[in-house]
Steps between C-alpha positions, in 0.01 A plus 500: 500500500314707248783765489757232449308352217461846336876562541588171340256567209666849453839335480382233251339783278831692523693194378251435215525857392868481479471194284290695256812686400651159392226470222680732267854507632567135585675626810471308824443721800661431836747233374276231639421334162131580531349498163156646528196334356646352186585832316726437205742786578515558124769757516759245590402285201488809267860585606622180365384553147697646208535871521255584228225297638589606864474870397164442339342312788655727767314784318168313533575430873606857576162630367326271750735587786403868477145403596614334809656787690177665620356150583804426710450824678140418563599170659752675722246769603261214586752320710576832688131539569479154632807536705331804662189312567699226658655751742174674592402489863251378555517255212219504256493156333244620242743790395784251473292261297400786269860615460607139414227493237640821341844325503346198329333699236811726427714192483251309260509812274881505501524134430247513211674788338845333533341173353369705199851639450639132490227392266568792263864405499433141442271590207799670344715184524558253227376140554849385565544774766180396666586143517846592638340730753257212598797262552708770684192571722451141592867450576549830692186456713485104493352502850184656375442224249511203752331420814665435844584125538240474798243667281576283210467187713159611629383588143618165351299301738214321321149620598311240655127449406261548809 
C-alpha cells in the first residue's frame, strides 16, 4: 500500500512540474485542459499586445526565463532520484520521503523564480495593460475564481449558534 501511495505521489509531482512550464509559456501540457494552480500564463497575454509593447515585455520575460533552465533541470534530477528510490528493492520509505522532499524544494524554488519573472513583467506594464491582464486571466481561468456548486452550497449555509 505504501509503495502505491509513493508512486501516486510521484506521478502527481510529475504533473505539477509539467504545469510549472505553463507559468511563463501559457501552454497547456497533455491536451487535457489542465491549468496548474492559477498561473497567469502571461506569455499568451503578451502575444496579444501591439508589437512595440509585446517586444518590450517579451524582453523582460526572456530575462526571467533564463534563470529557469537550471531550476527545471534540478526538478528533473530530483524526480529521477525519487524514481530510483521508488524502484529500490527493498523499498526504503525514508529514502523515498527524502527524495520527495527534494522534489518539493526544487519545485518551490522554480515556481518562486517564475513568479518573480511574472511580477517583473507586470511591473513593466501600464495600468491599462494590468487591468486587461486581470480581466483576461479571470476569463481564461474562470474556474479558479469560483467554487464548485457543491462547495458553494455548503459555504452559503448559515452558521447556527450552538
